N, C-alpha and C positions, 0 to 999 in steps of 0.2 A: 556399199562401202562408204560412200559419201554421206548417204542418209543416216547410216548408223552413227557416224561421227557427229553429224548435226543433231541427232536425237540426244546423244550423250551431252552435248553442250546445252540443249534445252533443259535437260534434267538438272544439270549443274546450275543453271540460272534459277530454276525453281528452288533448289536446295539452299542457295545462297541469297535468294530474293534480290537478284541482280540481273543485269543485262550484259551479254557478251557482244561487243560490236567493235568495229574499227573506227577510230576518230575521223571525223569528216572535216571539221572546220580548220584544223591545223595539220592536215595530212601532209601538205608540202613541207612544213617544218619538220614533222616526224621523219619523213623520208631522208632527211639529211643525217639522221642518226641510225637508220636501218639500212643495211647494205645487203641487197639481194645478190646472192652468188651467181656467177656465170655458169649456166648448165652445160655439161659436156657428156659425151658417152664414148666408151671404148669397146671395140669388138675383138674378141679372142676366139681362137679355133676350138671347136668342141673336142674334148678329149677322145682318144681312140677307145679307151677302156671306160665303159659306161655301166659298171657294177654287174656285168654279166660275163660269163666265160672265165678264163684263167687270168687272174690279175698279173700285171708285170712285176710286182714286188714279191720276192721269194719269202720275205717275212710274213707278208699277208697270206700267201699260199699256205704256209705252215700253220698260221693262226686259223685259217678256214678249216684245215684238216683236223685240227684239235677240236674245234667247236662241233664239227660234223660227227665226231666220235663220241660226243657226250651221251650218257645214258641217265635219264632222270631218276631211274630206279636205284642208281648207285649213289645219288646225292645224299650226304649225311642228314640233311634236313628232312628229306622224304623218309629215310629209315627211322629217324627219331619220331616223326609224326605217326608212322605205322605202329611203332612200339607203344606210343601213347594211346593210340586208338584201341589197341588190344587190352589196355588196362581199364577201360571204362565200360560199364554196363550200358545196354541200350538206353537211350534217353536224349534229351536236348543237347547236353554238352558233347556227347559222342557224335551226334549228328553234325554239330558245328565243326568239329575236328575233321570229320569225314568229308564234309563239303569243301572245307579249306584245302585239304589234301587233294581231293579230286580235281578241284579247279587248278591247283598248281601243276599237277601232272598233265592235265589236258593242255594247258598253255605253256608247259615247260618253263614255269615262272618262279622257280626257286631263286634265291638271291644270287647264287653262283652261276646258274645257267643263264639267267637273264643278264647278269653282269657281263659274262663272256660273250653273249650274243651282241650286246650293246657295244662292247669293245671291238668286235669284228666289224659291225656296221660302221662305227666311227672311223676305223682304219680304212675300210673300203671306200668311204666317201672322200676321205683325205687323199687316198691314192688317185682317185679319179679327178678330183678338183685341183689338188696342188702338185701331184706327181709322186713318183716312186721314192724320191729322197725323203719327202715329208712323211710318207707312210712308214718307211723303215725307221726313221727317227722316232716317230710317235709310238710304234709298237715296242721299240727298244726301251724307251723311257718309261712307259707304263709297266712293262715287265720288271724293269730294274727297280723302280720305286716300290712296287708290290713286294718284290723279293727282299729289298733292303728293310722294309717294314717288318719282315719276318712274320711271326704269329701275333704281333701286337695289334696291328691295324687299328689305331686309335679312332680313325674315322668311322669304324664299323663296330664299335664296342657294344652297341645295343642291338646289332643286327645279326652277328655271326658268332657261333661257338667255336671251340678249338678244332673240332673235327671238320667243320666247314672251311676254316682257314687253311688247314692242311690239304683239303680236297682242292681248293682253288689254287693254291701254290703249286700243287702237283701238276695240274693241267697247264699252268703258265710256264712251268719248267720244261714242258715238252715243245714249246714254240721255238723253232730254229730261227734265230735272229741274225739278219745280215748286219755286220758291223758298219758303223758310220765313221769314216776317217775324220779326225779332228783337224788335220793339217792339209786338207784338200778342199778349199772352197769352190774350186772349179767343178767338183762333184755335184754341187747344187745346180750349177748351170746345166750340166748334162742330164740330170734326172728330175728336172722340175717341169711343170706343165706350161703350155703357152700362156695360160691365164696368169701365172706367176710372172712370166717375163713381160707381159703387157702391163701388169701392175707396176713392176719396177720401172718400165719406160715412163709410165704415167707419173709416178711419184717424182722421178728425177726431172722430168719436163716441167711439172707444175712448180717444183721448188725453184728451178732456174728462172722460170717466167715470173714468179712472184717477186723474187729478189731483184730482177731487172726492172720490173715495174716500180718497186719501192725505191730503188736507186734513182730512177728517172723522176719520180714524183717528188722526192724529198731533196733533190739536188738544188743547192742554194738556199734551202730552208734550214731553220734551226731545229725543226722537229726531228725526233729520233726515228729512224727506220724501224719497222716492225720485223720481227724474226718469223721465219717459217714455222707454222704449227699445222700438223695434219692428223686426221683421224680416219681409220679404215673400219667400216662397220661390216661385221661378219656374223652370219646367223648362228653357226655351230660353235659351241664353247671349245671343242677340241681343235677345230680349224683355227681359232684365234691363237691357240698355243703354238701350233705348227707353223702358221704364217709368221708369227712373231720371231720364231727361231730362224726361219729362212731369211727374213729381212735383216736380222742381226748378224747373219753369217755370209749372206750373199756378197760376192766380190764387188758388185756394183753399188751396193747400198751400205755395207758394213761401216764404211768410213764417212758416210754422208748423213745417215740418220742414227739417232739414239732412240731405240724402240722400247716401248713398254706395252703391257696388255692389261685389259680390264674385263672381268667376268662378273655376271650376276651372281647373287648369293643363292645358294640352294636352301631348301627348307630345313626342318628339324633333323637332327642326326638320325632319328629313327627312320626317316624317309630317304636317307641318302642311298645312292646307288654305288656300285663298284667304281664307276668312272669318276666319282668325286675324288679319287686318289690323284687325279690329274691336277688338282689344286697345288700339289707339291711342285708342279712344273712352272708355276708362276715365278717370274724373276724377282718380284718384290710385292709386298702387300699393297692393296688398292690405294690406301691413303698416301703412301709414299710415292706411288705412281702419279697420282694427281698433283701432289706437291712438286715433284720433279718436272712435271709437264708445265706447271704454272711458272716456275722460276727459269725454265729453259734448259734444264739438264736433260730432259727428254723433249724431242721435237716431233715424235710420231707415236701414236697410240693405236693399237689394234684392239677392237672392243666389240662386245655383243651389244644388244639393244639397251643394256644398262646405262650406256653413255649417251643415249638419245635424249634423256630428260632426267631430272631429279638429282643430277650431280653437278657440283660447281666446277665446271671445266672451262679452262681458258678458251676464249674465242679463237676459232681456227681460220686459216686462210685456204685450207684445202680439205674437203671431205670426199672420201671415196666409198661407194657402196660395192663391196666385193660380191654380195648377193643382191638381187633385185629386191627392193623393199616389199614386204608382204601386203601392205595396205597404205592408204593415203596418210594416215596418222604417222606411220613410221617414216614415210617419205618426207613429210613436213618437219618432223622433229629432228631427223638426222641432217637434213639440209639446213635447218636453223642453227646448227653448230658452226656453220661457215659464216660467221658474223663480221669478220674483219673486212676492211675495204679491199676491193680488187680480189675477192675470194672466188673459189671455184667449187662446184659440186659435180662429181663424176660418177656415172653409173656404168657398170660393166655388163656386157651382154654377150652371150654365145652367138657365133655366126650361124648356128642351126636354128635360131629363133627369128621370127619376123620382128626384128627389134624396132623398126621404124614405127609400126602401129603401137608398140608398147611405149615407146618414148612419147608419142603423141597423146596416148591415153593419160600418162602422168601429167603432162603439161596441161591438157584440157581439164583434168580434175583439179589441178591447182588453180587455174583460172576460175573455174566454177566455184571453188571454195572461197577465193578472194572476193568474187562478185557477190556471193551470198552474204558475207559479213559486211560488205560495204553498202548493201542496198536493203537492209532489213528494216524497212520503214515501219512495219507494224510493231516493232519492238523499240523504236526510237522515241524518246520523249520530245514532243513538239516544244519549240521555243515559245515563251510567253512574254508579253510585255511586262517589263519590270523597271522600276526606277534605277536599279543598279546595273541595268544592262548596257553593254557597249553599243556603239552605233551600228555594228553589224548584227546586233540581235543576240550575241552570245552573252552569257551571264558573267559577271565579274565578281570574284570573291576577294575580300580584303581582310588582312590581319591587322587589327587596330593598333597593336603595339609596335608594328614595324612599317605600317603603311603599304 
């Protein structure tokens, strides 16, 4: 993992005819502007439901029953392909249609069947990770938005014909949905996972700690105290939506945090899946979320890896990894979002994992990476004697017009 990152950097150096390294002469001065966050970890209880057996959510039980009853031979796309196959004489075109049809039947891979299986899998993981309330909310929202779209489905204009849309809606209408009470925030407390509660504890604690430190640091100074800004990194797009909804409604966080969410962009509309309909669950467009976060109207963002790099996001004082980062690059990039002074970087671990070795692994990898970039003598240009050089041997560059 580390070597792959280093190799990528070497290739980047070759492409740009440059050298990637850490500054050595002025490292002390640089460290005055670079604020390394305080690393922490949180342990939560492993959920009782681990994607096997009967799920505790009745909505999920119903969805699983509907998906289990699917018959690929009844799918309109398969029926249309069989009809098209009969219209062609033996030859290359007929063979291509036959191969495509056979592959779809073998993998149960029509748009509708794959979409419903993906829907079931996403709801299943949400139920295990976030709890029953989140699974019920997610299933209800997806079914509602699909039904409200009727047979238009603009997201899938290039993917589905009318018969396929009716087929999909027919199966979704069979899902028995458990209603979510809008006027009972305590319901979230009762039906959320321990991981959610540990996250809530962590966010509240980190916000209070940051604000107390800011008050103590700036007491008697003319400088303005910084406001709390936090980002929670989540791997699954669907979990981002469910977790955002929980934090926005949770009785302990609803009045403390203003929450937004960020998702990565999917590909061309022809490649979209059924679950792209969940984009309708976003509270606002990404550009508005970023702007509100910048000006302080939002102080907490739940995001996928899209927020790790490439977006102009306000420096944060608190970054939480809901899921363990998949590699060193993800670790470094997400941690790098915690750039404010007195910031914190929190990883969440299940108590079923040997979390201490995992934590040590990440810390050792980070040290190794830092050491590598600070000691790459074979890539560093040696200092040479020069009439413009300072006494310490470093080169001095002067702009004649300004001195």
